[in-house]
C-alpha positions as semicolon CSV with decimal commas, in nm:
position;residue;x (nm);y (nm);z (nm)
1;M;14,099;7,850;9,313
2;P;13,751;8,006;9,269
3;V;13,561;7,963;8,947
4;S;13,292;8,191;8,811
5;V;13,016;8,071;8,582
6;I;12,743;8,255;8,394
7;A;12,389;8,136;8,445
8;A;12,265;8,136;8,086
9;L;11,900;8,079;8,160
10;G;11,752;8,135;7,816
11;E;11,381;8,213;7,849
12;L;11,420;8,293;8,220
13;D;11,655;8,575;8,124
14;D;11,379;8,708;7,902
15;L;11,131;8,692;8,193
16;L;11,355;8,808;8,476
17;G;11,628;9,013;8,310
18;P;11,666;9,386;8,372
19;E;11,483;9,482;8,053
20;A;11,183;9,262;8,132
21;L;11,170;9,382;8,492
22;A;11,182;9,746;8,379
23;K;10,893;9,684;8,137
24;A;10,698;9,508;8,411
25;Q;10,757;9,797;8,653
26;D;10,636;10,050;8,394
27;A;10,329;9,837;8,320
28;V;10,242;9,799;8,690
29;S;10,296;10,172;8,753
30;N;10,073;10,262;8,458
31;R;9,807;10,024;8,588
32;F;9,836;10,183;8,934
33;A;9,801;10,531;8,780
34;E;9,480;10,415;8,610
35;H;9,352;10,288;8,947
36;M;9,437;10,623;9,108
37;D;9,240;10,821;8,849
38;P;8,900;10,800;9,024
39;F;9,055;10,939;9,343
40;V;9,247;11,234;9,190
41;P;9,067;11,570;9,233
42;K;8,896;11,661;8,905
43;D;8,800;12,026;8,901
44;T;8,908;12,047;8,535
45;G;9,073;11,705;8,489
46;T;9,410;11,863;8,419
47;L;9,575;11,717;8,731
48;A;9,453;11,362;8,669
49;D;9,582;11,374;8,311
50;S;9,923;11,513;8,404
51;Y;10,099;11,199;8,531
52;V;10,422;11,061;8,389
53;V;10,547;10,710;8,466
54;D;10,917;10,632;8,496
55;G;10,969;10,292;8,653
56;E;10,823;10,302;9,000
57;D;10,791;10,681;8,996
58;I;10,455;10,828;8,906
59;T;10,480;11,206;8,890
60;Y;10,187;11,444;8,861
61;T;10,347;11,731;8,670
62;E;10,102;12,012;8,736
63;E;10,274;12,280;8,947
64;Y;9,994;12,271;9,204
65;A;9,984;11,889;9,239
66;A;10,142;11,882;9,585
67;Y;9,876;12,114;9,728
68;P;9,568;11,891;9,684
69;Y;9,775;11,578;9,752
70;G;9,866;11,704;10,098
71;M;9,532;11,862;10,193
72;D;9,328;11,744;10,488
73;D;9,017;11,566;10,357
74;Q;8,819;11,673;10,664
75;G;8,641;11,997;10,591
76;T;8,756;12,011;10,229
77;N;8,485;12,043;9,968
78;W;8,621;11,842;9,675
79;S;8,458;11,924;9,342
80;T;8,407;11,557;9,254
81;T;8,269;11,302;9,499
82;G;8,517;11,028;9,589
83;T;8,826;11,233;9,509
84;G;9,065;11,382;9,760
85;S;9,414;11,393;9,897
86;E;9,665;11,108;9,903
87;W;9,496;10,938;9,611
88;D;9,771;10,675;9,591
89;A;9,685;10,539;9,937
90;K;9,315;10,524;9,848
91;A;9,387;10,336;9,523
92;A;9,632;10,097;9,691
93;G;9,377;10,014;9,958
94;T;9,117;9,937;9,694
95;H;9,322;9,778;9,414
96;M;9,632;9,613;9,564
97;D;9,505;9,260;9,494
98;D;9,459;9,346;9,126
99;L;9,806;9,503;9,106
100;E;9,967;9,196;9,263
101;R;9,787;8,961;9,022
102;F;9,878;9,185;8,728
103;A;10,248;9,190;8,827
104;A;10,252;8,812;8,877
105;D;10,093;8,759;8,537
106;L;10,352;8,982;8,373
107;L;10,640;8,801;8,536
108;T;10,511;8,456;8,452
109;G;10,484;8,512;8,082
110;G;10,200;8,759;8,059
111;A;10,163;9,063;7,843
112;L;10,527;9,177;7,815
């Protein structure tokens, strides 16, 4: 006859449980949003300031957000040097090592 046991892992539950993982995901997503900021077009700054984090989802809430995100950088005269379309890819290419270290620190007893 099968038997089922509960793995009562004490402090590990605090580090790896659903609540801790959700907090870690929010923290990493917020950190990623901060890294994206220099790459988001900044005509007025409204777009860059419009993001909302919900777990792994980072949503830019301005109605026009999809337009600059999908533009072709070639031949586009961005108002701020270094900004442009697909700002998430640019930030990931530049800051992925930091994001990985940050996530590891959170999950090994860091700032949660």
